[in-house]
C-alpha positions in Angstrom: -24.5 -44.0 -79.1 -21.5 -46.1 -78.2 -19.0 -43.6 -79.6 -20.6 -40.6 -78.0 -20.9 -42.2 -74.7 -17.4 -43.0 -74.6 -16.3 -39.7 -75.7 -18.5 -38.0 -73.2 -17.4 -40.2 -70.3 -13.7 -40.1 -71.1 -13.8 -36.3 -71.4 -16.1 -36.0 -68.5 -13.6 -37.6 -66.2 -10.6 -35.8 -67.7 -12.4 -32.3 -66.9 -13.5 -33.6 -63.3 -9.9 -34.7 -62.6 -8.4 -31.4 -64.0 -10.9 -29.3 -61.8 -10.4 -31.4 -58.6 -7.0 -32.8 -58.5 -4.6 -30.3 -60.7 -5.4 -27.2 -58.8 -4.7 -28.6 -55.2 -1.3 -30.4 -56.6 -0.2 -27.0 -58.3 -1.1 -25.0 -55.3 0.9 -27.6 -53.0 3.7 -28.2 -55.7 3.8 -31.8 -54.2 3.2 -34.5 -56.9 4.4 -37.3 -54.6 1.9 -36.4 -51.9 -1.0 -36.0 -54.5 -0.4 -39.4 -55.6 0.3 -40.7 -52.0 -3.3 -39.1 -51.0 -4.9 -41.9 -52.6 -3.8 -44.1 -49.9 -4.8 -42.2 -46.9 -7.1 -44.8 -45.5 -8.1 -48.4 -46.2 -11.0 -47.2 -48.4 -8.9 -45.0 -50.5 -6.2 -47.4 -51.0 -8.8 -50.1 -52.3 -9.9 -47.5 -54.8 -6.3 -46.5 -55.9 -5.4 -50.0 -56.2 -8.2 -50.8 -58.2 -7.4 -48.0 -60.6 -3.6 -49.0 -60.8 -4.6 -52.6 -61.5 -7.2 -51.7 -64.2 -4.4 -49.6 -65.8 -2.0 -52.7 -65.6 -4.9 -54.9 -67.5 -5.5 -52.1 -70.0 -1.7 -52.3 -70.9 -1.7 -56.1 -71.2 -4.8 -55.7 -73.2 -3.2 -52.9 -75.7 0.2 -54.8 -75.9 -1.5 -58.0 -76.8 -3.8 -56.3 -79.5 -1.0 -54.3 -80.9 0.7 -57.7 -81.9 -2.3 -60.1 -82.4 -4.8 -57.5 -84.4 -2.4 -54.6 -85.4 -4.0 -52.1 -83.3 -2.0 -49.0 -83.6 -1.3 -46.0 -81.1 -2.6 -47.6 -78.0 0.5 -46.3 -76.3 -1.4 -42.9 -76.4 -4.2 -44.4 -74.4 -1.8 -45.8 -71.7 -0.4 -42.3 -71.2 -3.8 -40.7 -70.9 -4.4 -43.6 -68.4 -1.9 -42.1 -66.1 -2.8 -38.6 -66.5 -5.7 -38.1 -66.1 -6.6 -41.6 -65.5 -7.6 -44.8 -66.7 -11.2 -43.7 -67.5 -9.9 -41.4 -70.3 -7.2 -43.8 -71.3 -9.7 -46.8 -71.6 -12.4 -44.7 -73.5 -9.6 -43.5 -76.0 -8.3 -46.8 -76.6 -11.8 -48.1 -77.4 -12.3 -45.4 -79.6 -8.9 -46.1 -81.4 -9.6 -49.8 -81.6 -13.1 -49.2 -82.9 -11.8 -47.3 -86.0 -9.0 -49.5 -86.8 -11.1 -52.6 -86.5 -13.5 -51.1 -88.8 -10.9 -50.3 -91.2 -9.4 -53.8 -91.2 -12.8 -55.4 -91.6 -13.5 -53.1 -94.5 -10.3 -54.1 -96.1 -10.8 -57.9 -95.6 -14.3 -57.8 -97.2 -12.9 -56.1 -100.4 -10.3 -58.9 -100.7 
C-alpha cells in the first residue's frame, strides 16, 4: 500500500502540474513569469517558499543518505523536484530509497 500510494501521489501531482502549468507557460513562452507567478501575493508566496524549502530539505537528506547509507540516484529525485515539483521528486526518492535499503538489508543478513 505504501509503494502504491507513493506512485499514485507522485504521478498524480505530475499529471496535474503538466495539465495546469505547462500549457499556460508554453502559451506565454515566459518561464521566468511562470516561476514568478508563485509570488503574486503573500499567500502564494508562502506556498511557493514552502515548496522551495521542502526541496532544499530534501536535497540535504539525499546528500546525507548518499554518503551515510550509500543510497544512489537521489539526484534524479532532485531534478524531478524542480520540474514537475517536490511531490514527485520526494515520492521517487522514497521509492529509490526503499528498494536500495531493502537490498542492503538483505545482503547484510546473508553475511
